[in-house]
MIMARMI-806237 format. One record per residue: z, y, x of N, C-alpha, C in turn; residue in three letters. Coordinates in steps of 0.001 Angstrom, whole numbers, plus 500000, padded with zeros to 6 digits. Atoms other than C-alpha are relative to their C-alpha. Last residue first. Layout:
ZYXZYXZYXALA...
# end
This chain:
500145498956499513521908561663483557500078500266501530ALA501023499964499061520750558337482447500081501677500677LEU499986501377499116524170557330480811498828500318501202ILE498923500519499058524447560589479393499795499238500993ASP500183498938498947521085560553477878501039500094500844GLU500937500137498976521826557287476122499820500830501259PHE499761499429498973525312557883474919498919500054501082LYS499461499268500080524585556644471600500512501198501057VAL500508499209500843522387554120472291500206501468499468SER500944499362498787524619552470474929498842501156499219ILE499075499469499156527340551991472004498967500983501122ALA499611498872500783524817551095469553500819500788501089GLU501288499197500092523499548474471994500203501128499598VAL500113499441499024527185547127472229498472500870500407ILE499016499132499911527518546817468951499958500596501148ARG500308498855500580524221544984468573500870501091500228LEU500776499757498641525521542054471408499231501566499256ALA499322499643499133528420541409468709499340501154501298ASP499101499152500738526335541049465771500758501097501427VAL500355498371499917524129539219468065500394501156499267ALA499795498738499023526193536511469177499353501418499541GLY500775500605498525524203533682467274500670500811500949GLY501433499894499743524714535765464075499269499595501443GLY500716498931501172528578536006464453498369500057500189GLU499522498949500920529591533923467317499413500318499067GLY499939498691499370527990531982470291500491501276499098LYS499491499289501262529212528364469876499660501926500750GLU500663499370500367527196526479472558500149501265498469PHE500281498731499089529111523777473058499283501093499406ASP499531498613500908530334521481470247499756501342500810GLY500386499601501374530622518612472020500148500811499758GLU498740500275500639531057518820475821499081500124498735MET499077501665499521529021518912478883501131499774499269ALA499924501138501025526539521524477205500828498901500413ALA501044500823499758526246524085480162500276498394498987MET500199500671498743529418525167479727499578498793500549VAL499673501421499590529016527629477045500370499422501330ASN499686500837501159528787530847475402500191498741500039THR499308501104499675529041533838477986500367499102498697VAL499265500459501494526825536615476926500598498535500268HIS499907501447500054525825537867480349500769499610498512ALA498581500367500335524925541809480582499851498282499402LEU500281501153500735522018543301482495501305499693499784CYS498513500399499752521512546904483496499936498747499148ILE500072501403500511518079548247484434501578499598500163VAL498772500272500776517182551616485178499849498931499412ALA499786500077501514514189551568487399501582500185499716PHE499487499155500729513655552838490973500243500276498517GLY500518499414500681510943550272491626500852501389499678ARG501328499798499501512124548196494248499375501284499436ALA499713499499499140515892548511492831498588500351501274GLN499315498676499880515060548192489783500390500668501263ALA501184499225500298512833545037490435500675501273499730LEU500727499718499141515565543591492274498661500913499529ALA499316498559499241517954544147489663499169500283501123TYR499995498860500696515389542373487131500985501055500849LEU501549499479499776514610539194489636500305501653499171ALA500389499515498885518731538881489784498655501041500532ALA499257499018499797519557538951486236499655500126501758THR500389498652500211517084536731484563500386500810501058GLU501116500044499373518196533228484542499374501124500241MET501402499422500809521638532877483827498839500003500665GLU501186499952499670525165531209485420498937500326499066VAL500737500330500620528522532753485101498504499262500538ALA499496500016501426531826534188486672498832499121498811ALA501218499537501012530729533949490064500642499693498653LEU499237499012501011533864533533492461499001500760498906GLY500049498794499666532293532161495325500114501039499245LEU499251499858498845534106528858495172499491501433500337ARG498550499464500087532851528811491557500859500467501216ARG500039498947500663529409528649492344501337500745499711GLY500325498803499139529595526412494895500141501419499476GLU499052499857499001531338524103492479500082501043500837ASP498818499805500964528623524344490038501082500373500675LEU500302498601500336526155523823492872501042500949498915LEU499719499211498945527791520736493636499707500947500075HIS498513499344500147528176519936489945500116500244501534GLN499306501187499043524250519962489872501249500221500013THR498850499479499635522527522766487794500852498863500461GLU499542500696498675519111521246488007501402500588500475ARG499647501588500119518395521327484106499967499334501671PHE498585499829500691518714525389484467500369498357499925PRO499856501523500454516125525511487333501241499727499530ALA501507499999500335515012529284488006500110498341499480ASP500734501040499587518544530298488732498653499683499014THR501199500375500626520544533286488554499281498979500822THR500704500856499147524475533055489578498444499878499254TRP500629501284500488526571535650488401498992499217500680THR501023500213499423529167538263489363499475498860499488ARG499864501274499084531770540035487282498597500166500815GLY500660499640498574532894542624484980500120498746500918ARG499639500543498357534347541869481786499073500574500653HIS501169500504499143533603543844478309501007499396501345ILE499240500854498767535796544108475529498786500101500356ALA500855501096500118534303547154472684500433499110501469LEU498913501015500418536374550010472085499447498689500060GLY500311500511500834533667552292472250500736499205499421ALA499480498935501016535061553935475012499544499607498861SER498502500063500172534953550654476689500572500933499273SER499360501069500799531215550699476256501146499850499994ILE500482499962501151530551553622477761500175498819498607THR498860499051500836532688553402480392499609500195498645ASP499012500765499949530716550183481919501227500613498736HIS499788501129501204527447551671481237501465499772500114ILE500413498890501070528178555001483297500281498815498726ARG498628499574500198530126552537486123499511500763498497GLU499397501468500143526853550082486376501460500696498999LEU500366500331501592524627553377486159500856499244499837LEU499624498861500604526421554668489554499813499881498329GLY498625499607500000526555551650491105500254500703498878ALA499461498471499155522910550741490772501379500119499315ASP499900499039500897523049546846489878499906501145500668ALA498924499582500330523134544195492843499249501245498763ALA500193498869500563520969541474493948500924500997499275ALA499784499621501369522680538748496053499238501276499650PHE499302500923501365522046536423498756500209500894498291GLU498529499660500034519404538656500658500775498873499164GLY498829501222500290515575538436501470501477499989500127ALA499820501192498930513849541693501260500961498756499722PRO499390499542498974512784543479497900500319498828501220VAL500054498221499897509995543070495357501073500276501184TYR500967499334499640508820539421496158500018501647499621HIS500474500121498910512012537783496703498222500530500446TYR499005498860499154513719538637493552498931500432501457SER500777498923500048510900536252491661500519501256501159THR501009499748499258511897533101493193499655501627499879GLY501051499606500919515555532398491692498642500595500855GLU500518501139499884518674531682493706498915499510498785ASP501525499892500068519314535259494116499501498578500392ARG500234500938499112523087535399493281498693499722500017LEU500422501297500526523698538178490727499152499073501383ALA501164500884499012525368540877491298499784498984499390GLN499776499456498687527808543700489013498829499719500927GLU500038500464498521526782541967485719499923500800500866ILE500990499042499612528521543500482694499469499517501338LEU500009499805498642529964540070481238499051501022500418VAL501096499413499139530247539347477413500685500622501381PHE499343498669499484532591536887475879498594500899500833TYR500711499101499142532415533804473621500362501454500550PRO501788499907500293534197532119474984500038500284498328ARG500542501097500800538079532674475581498464500277499548PRO499507499892501040538382534957478944499871498745498984GLY499757498503499825537276535413482336500651500563498250LEU499749499484501251536484531724483133500688501419499892PRO498540499951500107534877530923486076500677500841498933LYS499334500440499194531868529011485688501364500393500146LEU498735499643499423530882529565482293500135499398501382GLU498694500794499523527303529461481226500685500227500905GLY499521500554498832524980532366480081501106498900499902SER499313500640500608522982533936476939500560499263501496SER500843501546499915521112536620478050501380499135499712THR498985500765500084521412540438477480499635498507499566ILE500337501473500049518725542488479306501537499398499697SER498775500506499756519196546366479208499244498516499535VAL500174501574500537516275548400480086500988499500500088LEU499299500791499666516035552211480408500004498510499514LEU498964499175498624513609554761480866501181499248500234ARG498308500359500082510763552914478431500816500853501379CYS499015499075500697507626554602478268501394499788500089GLY499880499091500953505046552366478776500595500987499106SER501274499506499905504980551283482439499326501132498495ALA499986498478499171508364550847481984498974500766500500PHE499358498990500342507887548268479798500443501228500441MET500536499202501039505174546729481320501024500759499079GLN500776499223499256507492546160484484498920500758498783GLU499427498583499519510098544964481988499238500486500896GLY499637499380501323507838542303480109500412501337500689VAL501602499816500370506430540604483818500386500981499216LEU500605498762499412509988540829484862498743500325499881VAL499165498476499785511691539160482430499338500853500185ALA500811499368501551508507536589482417501159500973500130TYR500856499012499764509545536056486188499403500284498525PRO500344498809498913513093535745486036498586500389500067ALA500464500429498713513313533307483098500035501444500780GLY499281501067499413513554533784478966499739499881501762VAL499886499757498208512320536541477656500834499271500980ALA500493501390499601512725534989474006499413500165501577CYS499500501517499969512696538194472066499342499025500951GLY500510501254499676511516541713472953500819498599500155VAL499507501218499971513225544874471531498762498934500429ILE501386500937500342512143548690471415500799498383500415GLY499851500413498936515207550999470676498895498568499354VAL500830500959500169514904553817468067500324499412501575GLN501024500506499248517601556189468180499402498629500088ARG500733498883500475520492557309465827498739500142501045GLY499360498512499442522675555052466963499235501339499925GLY499067500098499400520295552215466626500957501129500556SER499201498996499693517376551860464844501662500002500308GLU499045499915500933514952548972465170500863501258500359PHE499129498608500012511633548430466967501264500042498957ALA499509499672501206510070544911467600500795501312500104TYR498926499412500233507718543809470340500064500716498853MET499919499300500980505683540837470788501257501044499780ASP498774499889500726505005539399473797499637500819498746SER499269501176500146502431537743476288501098500258499188HIS500574501679500313499256539931476318501088499428499168TYR499828501207499063501241543374476241499594498670499383CYS501343500073499683499934546484474167500072498499501333SER499669500754498593502885547267472615498615499277500254TRP500529499518498661501049550081470117500434499569501229ASN501212500011499798501895548148466877499343500472501429ASP500814498746499471505485547897467365498152499918500311VAL500976500509498926506532545069464895499383501381500344LEU501501499898500394509168546611462641499392499566501284ARG500904499676498946512824545566462468498813499600499689ALA499692498783499199515794545970460101499014500201501008ASP501134498907500147514769543672457413500196501193500762GLY499117499245500759518069541581457689498618501258499535ARG499574500476501050516416538495458681500782501148499006SER500784499998500963514214540506461163500486499204498715ALA500372498979500320517286541504462841498608500142499345LEU498916499721501209519131538489462709499077501440499602LEU500155500680501026515868536850464614501037500798498748ARG501299499795500856515316539486466862500209499564498853VAL499773498809500147519076539387468187498759500568499080ILE499202500037500883518843535775468458500272501273499568ASP500757499893500963515905535669470773500806500215498487GLY499642501064500920517786533678473437499022500242498490ASP500418501414499615516309535994476123500093498850499107PRO499140500837500725517084539416474328498825498634499936ASP500320501349500142515599542050476353500841499193499479LEU499467500713499847516157545550475296499339498705499809LEU500817501591500221514185548757475451501103498545500493CYS499132501093499631515645552185475317499409498960499550LEU499328499745498082512883555026476096500956498743500026GLU498752499706499981510915553497472726500561500150501208PRO499104500705500699507132552691473203501474500909500200ILE498689500878499478504588555111474173501067499571499197THR499010499124500464501054555498472582501527499615500647GLU499498499777498935498506553436474114501107500723499800GLY500421499111499298496347553201471230500706500545501440THR498711499605500672495753549889470096499726501313500881THR500071498369501196492095549090469815501116500312500155GLY498896499905500985493147545424471119499839501057499096ARG500593501263500463490391544581473966500772500088498309GLN501370500035500433490752548400474953499524498750499433ARG500268498891500902494715548259474707497979500042499868ARG499862500560501376494865545021476440499376501074499347ALA501035501310500519492373546077479432500700499476498659GLU501380499218500179494650549487479841499014498857499232ARG499844499106501672497755547453479431498718500469499753LEU499976501202501280496818544987482318500117500694498558LEU501415500625499939495627548006484675499937498681499093GLY500733499073500503499204549779483911498624499563499739GLU499802500109501309500847546628484786499266500820499379PRO499213499391500243499306546524488546500495499943498234GLN499470500346501340497692544049490310501160500576499390PHE500940499597500187496964545262493816499403499895498359VAL500367500906500410500339545591494569498332500393499418SER500151500054500972501361548191496915499337499086499569PRO501459499951500294502695547587500184499682500079498426ALA500812498360500126506234548839500623498683499720499803ASP499111499270500701507739544618500508499512501591499352HIS500476498774499547504889543174502924500857501024498554GLN499827499488500993505632539639501408499595501412499853LYS500837499009500470504001537942504013500240500903498832GLY500944499257499114506455534998503993499230500854499454ARG499669499162499001509768534274502491498680500564500925LEU498974498941500685508783532405499349500451501074500775ILE501157498858500093505964530609501808500577500829498990PRO500742500411501240508640528584503256499445501248499687PRO499046499860501470509560529523506846499494499587498745SER499852498453500257507746527672509766500760500403498649SER498795499642500067508610524305510784499752501657499687THR500024498423500160505855522301510348501346500555499868LYS500406498991498959505260519152511597500115501068499616GLY499578500477498737505042517192508307499610500575501197ALA498780498800499567505413519400505359499895499521501286ASN500944498438499641501885517982503829500932500681500652PRO499113498775500434503850514442503758499082501444500701ASP499628499276498659500944511668503738501237501156499695SER500682498413499821500578509681500883500842500695500742PRO499046498726500338501749506053501443499268501628500274LYS500053498869499092498861503195501459501491501289499356VAL500031498990501125499893499826499928500163501375501101MET
# end
């Protein structure tokens, strides 16, 4: 029986994810070009979208808003890969894209949001608990995220963590807390492979003091750092990796009711947050 040859035999160079990135060089493929072609093909106007945008990786917020009749489709959102809805919160229109799960997709959508008029992007993602910070479910304002994914390495040089902008983080924390909403702060682990969360990796995350595991934050914070965008990520800690019966209890409306309270607090103080 002939065994396949090892394509990596004799090679000692660094892996492709670390090679040739030229982080200061512009990309040939730009979100503005993609949006231009989508507008041409779809006949959309290219008008700007809401300045406050929300990524909803689980889709629970979008589903709740739709069930209430509180969300409308944003016709001029020209992204090929997603639908955007708008809803009113705190006297301001908020754009939301549901099911934007995983680092590459979150950044793909996020780049197009900022190219279309977004000024502040908030991601609220369901997360697995590593270091308990309270009774589940609860929210963690993510300060830093371990870069165990691929997307961030295309935006900023290799490193262990991607971090939120310190000033933005403090203003968001103060805004949520002053609204009387409970919020924890902590670091998370961003992974590209949720079904490869081995016991060794979970134990290592706990050793590092990481609060939870999720799939988007490191890439979104790297995007923010590279582009100068305002991005903040929250982990909605809901589960312990489905390791026991009855896991994944998210709260009212799949956790969307509490998430919308956070969004409203941010919306009310939007200009102050970005000042």
